[in-house]
C-alpha positions in Angstrom: 27.1 15.2 6.9 23.8 16.7 5.9 22.4 16.5 2.4 19.1 16.7 0.5 18.1 14.1 -2.1 16.9 15.0 -5.5 13.4 14.1 -4.4 13.3 17.6 -2.9 11.9 18.7 -6.3 8.7 16.8 -5.3 8.4 18.9 -2.2 8.9 22.1 -4.1 6.2 21.1 -6.6 3.8 20.4 -3.8 4.5 23.9 -2.3 3.9 25.4 -5.7 0.5 23.6 -5.9 -0.4 25.0 -2.5 0.6 28.5 -3.5 -1.8 28.4 -6.5 -4.7 27.1 -4.4 -4.6 23.6 -5.9 -4.9 20.6 -3.5 -1.9 18.5 -2.7 -1.9 14.9 -3.7 -1.8 12.1 -1.2 -1.9 14.3 1.9 -4.1 13.0 4.8 -6.8 15.5 5.7 -5.4 16.0 9.2 -7.8 18.8 10.1 -10.7 16.3 9.8 -9.3 14.1 12.5 -10.6 14.5 16.0 -7.1 14.3 17.3 -4.9 15.6 14.5 -1.9 16.2 17.0 -1.3 12.4 16.9 0.1 12.8 13.4 2.8 15.1 12.1 3.1 15.7 8.4 6.6 15.8 6.9 6.0 19.3 5.7 5.1 20.4 9.2 8.4 19.0 10.6 10.4 20.5 7.8 8.8 23.9 8.5 9.4 23.5 12.3 13.1 22.7 11.6 13.4 25.7 9.3 11.9 28.1 11.8 13.9 27.0 14.8 16.7 29.5 15.1 17.6 29.4 11.5 17.3 25.6 11.2 19.5 24.9 14.2 19.0 21.2 15.3 19.7 22.0 19.0 17.0 24.7 19.0 14.5 22.3 17.4 15.3 19.6 19.9 14.2 21.9 22.7 10.7 21.7 21.4 10.6 18.4 19.4 12.4 15.1 20.0 12.6 13.1 16.8 12.9 9.3 17.3 13.9 7.0 14.4 12.7 3.4 15.1 14.0 1.8 12.0 16.8 -0.8 12.2 20.2 0.7 13.1 21.8 0.1 9.7 19.0 2.0 8.0 19.4 4.9 10.5 23.2 5.0 9.9 22.7 5.1 6.2 20.6 8.3 6.5 18.1 9.8 8.9 16.2 13.0 9.7 18.7 15.6 11.0 18.8 15.6 14.8 16.9 12.2 15.1 17.8 9.8 17.8 17.8 6.1 17.3 15.6 3.6 19.1 15.7 0.0 17.8 12.3 -1.3 16.6 12.2 -3.8 19.5 14.2 -2.0 22.1 11.2 -1.9 24.5 10.7 -5.7 24.3 11.9 -7.8 27.2 15.0 -10.0 26.6 13.5 -12.8 28.5 9.8 -13.4 29.0 7.4 -16.4 28.8 5.3 -14.4 26.4 7.1 -13.5 23.1 7.1 -9.8 22.5 6.3 -8.7 26.0 7.4 -5.3 27.1 10.2 -4.6 29.5 9.4 -3.4 33.0 8.2 0.1 33.4 11.4 1.0 35.3 13.5 -0.3 32.4 11.4 1.6 29.8 11.7 4.8 31.9 15.5 4.4 31.9 15.5 3.7 28.1 13.4 6.8 27.3 15.5 9.0 29.5 18.6 7.8 27.8 17.4 9.2 24.4 16.3 12.5 25.9 12.5 12.0 26.2 10.8 13.9 29.0 7.2 14.8 29.8 7.5 18.3 28.6 8.9 17.5 25.1 6.8 16.8 22.0 8.0 13.5 20.6 7.7 12.4 17.0 8.4 8.7 16.0 8.9 7.5 12.5 9.8 4.2 10.7 9.5 3.0 7.2 6.7 0.5 7.6 3.7 2.7 7.5 4.0 3.5 11.2 4.1 -0.1 12.3 6.8 0.4 14.9 6.2 4.1 15.5 2.6 3.4 16.4 3.6 1.1 19.2 5.8 3.8 20.6 2.9 6.3 20.5 0.6 3.8 22.3 3.3 3.1 24.8 3.8 6.8 25.5 0.1 7.4 26.1 0.0 4.3 28.4 3.0 5.8 30.3 1.2 9.1 30.6 3.0 11.2 28.0 0.6 13.6 26.3 2.7 15.0 23.5 3.6 12.1 21.2 3.0 11.8 17.4 3.7 9.6 14.4 5.3 11.0 11.3 2.7 10.3 8.7 4.1 8.1 5.9 7.4 7.8 7.8 10.8 7.9 6.2 9.6 7.4 2.6 7.3 10.3 2.8 10.0 12.4 4.4 12.1 11.9 1.3 9.2 12.5 -1.0 8.5 15.8 0.7 12.1 16.9 0.1 13.2 16.6 3.7 17.0 16.9 4.4 19.0 13.8 5.4 22.1 13.4 7.6 24.3 10.5 8.5 26.1 11.7 11.6 24.9 11.2 15.2 23.7 14.3 17.0 24.7 14.6 20.7 21.8 15.0 23.1 21.3 15.3 26.9 20.0 12.6 29.1 16.7 13.2 30.9 14.6 11.6 33.6 11.4 10.1 32.4 8.8 9.2 35.0 5.7 7.2 34.0 2.2 8.0 35.2 0.4 4.9 34.0 -3.0 5.2 32.3 -4.8 1.9 32.8 -7.5 2.9 30.3 -5.0 2.4 27.5 -3.9 -1.1 28.5 -5.7 -4.4 28.7 -4.9 -7.8 30.1 -6.2 -11.3 29.2 -8.6 -11.0 32.2 -9.8 -7.7 30.8 -10.5 -9.3 27.5 -12.5 -12.1 29.2 -14.6 -9.7 31.3 -15.0 -7.3 28.4 -16.8 -10.1 26.4 -20.2 -9.6 28.1 -20.1 -5.9 28.4 -22.7 -3.8 26.5 -21.2 -2.1 23.5 -17.9 -4.0 23.7 -15.8 -4.7 20.6 -12.7 -6.9 20.4 -10.6 -6.4 17.3 -8.0 -8.8 16.0 -5.9 -6.8 13.6 -3.8 -9.6 12.3 -3.9 -10.6 8.6 -7.0 -12.7 7.8 -4.8 -15.8 7.2 -3.5 -15.7 10.8 -6.9 -15.0 12.2 -8.3 -18.0 10.4 -5.6 -20.2 11.9 -6.6 -19.3 15.4 -8.5 -16.5 17.1 -10.4 -15.4 20.2 -14.0 -16.6 19.5 -15.7 -13.2 19.8 -13.0 -11.2 18.0 -13.7 -9.2 14.8 -11.0 -9.4 12.2 -10.1 -5.9 10.9 -6.5 -6.1 9.6 -4.2 -3.2 10.5 -2.8 -2.7 7.0 -6.2 -1.4 5.9 -5.6 1.7 8.0 -3.2 2.9 5.2 -3.6 4.3 1.8 -1.5 3.4 -1.2 1.3 5.8 -0.1 1.5 4.1 3.3 -0.1 7.0 5.0 -3.1 6.9 7.4 -6.3 7.2 5.4 -8.4 10.3 5.8 -10.7 10.6 8.7 -13.8 9.9 6.6 -12.2 6.8 5.0 -11.0 5.4 8.3 -14.4 6.0 9.9 -16.2 4.3 7.0 -13.8 1.4 7.2 -14.3 0.7 10.8 -18.1 1.3 10.7 -18.2 -1.1 7.8 -16.7 -3.7 10.1 -19.2 -3.0 12.8 -17.0 -0.8 15.0 -18.2 2.7 15.9 -17.2 5.4 18.4 -19.9 4.2 20.8 -18.0 0.9 21.3 -15.6 0.1 24.2 -12.8 -1.2 22.1 -9.9 -3.6 22.9 -7.6 -4.6 20.1 -4.9 -7.3 19.8 -2.6 -8.8 17.3 0.3 -11.2 17.7 2.4 -9.3 20.2 1.2 -5.7 20.5 2.8 -4.2 17.5 0.0 -4.2 14.8 -2.7 -3.6 17.4 -1.0 -0.3 18.3 -1.4 0.8 14.7 -5.1 0.4 14.8 -5.1 2.0 18.3 -3.6 5.1 16.7 -6.2 5.0 13.9 -9.1 5.0 16.4 -7.5 7.6 18.5 -7.2 9.8 15.4 -10.9 9.4 15.0 -11.6 10.3 18.6 -12.9 7.0 19.8 -13.1 7.6 23.6 -12.5 4.0 24.8 -9.6 2.2 23.2 -7.2 -0.2 24.8 -4.4 -2.5 23.6 -4.0 -6.1 24.8 -0.3 -6.0 24.1 0.5 -9.6 25.1 -2.1 -10.5 22.5 -2.2 -13.9 20.7 1.3 -14.8 21.8 -0.1 -15.1 25.3 -3.7 -16.1 24.5 -3.0 -18.7 21.9 -0.5 -20.6 24.1 -2.7 -20.7 27.2 -4.9 -23.8 27.2 -7.3 -22.3 29.7 -8.3 -19.5 27.4 -11.1 -20.0 24.8 -10.1 -20.0 21.2 -11.1 -21.0 17.7 -8.5 -22.9 15.8 -8.4 -24.2 12.2 
């Protein structure tokens, strides 16, 4: 069953404002990003669905694969028409000495193929946590060599606010073969972090909340919490605001940046923020503090 919530009136009001030349409220200035294709606005996706063979989901899926990375019960209660479900931690290994570590590349390839992701399809991920889980998938796709991935800006909540339609049934989709072409410049190991310390222009960012940083951190890491990437509507801040934010914390596009968090989730969010700004050298240390903090051989500051 497909239905549209009463919040659609919000979207219609926004369209009316656009028609009269007035600015929309709370919309990220996507055209100001160096890499605007990494974000998709709800209105863009609504327009794409409407223009695809009269709104046919199968026609849309030939161009865009929509992946919902919220918990399954939330997906079942309502999702974007045609969306396919991927659990928030589906890419995490069931058993690993490091909590939150990713599955093997072969396992991830099989998983992505099972939900119809292939190299020639644009993929849009969304959640309802400001892009927290969706961002990890975008980083992972870029690490695996996929060049057409994006995060739905503002996620599920903003989809509803924009008047996007909702459905509860599952939509059938074909299986594909996903083959990774790893991009090492997107990924960092503990050894990379160690050697990176003495490099000219290097910056290591710990994106965890300040409380967690104070409890224990890598000695040369800067603390720039990931949640500060978002505005009050849980959307990525504008390009100018994001750039001012990072520069204010001593991180500029000239830096070679590695970022980490607890287990690779939050760091991916700041990865997306810096990629939006066009930072040329950005990597994620995805095993993060879960590995570093539990290895007695690695240097650390503890409370």
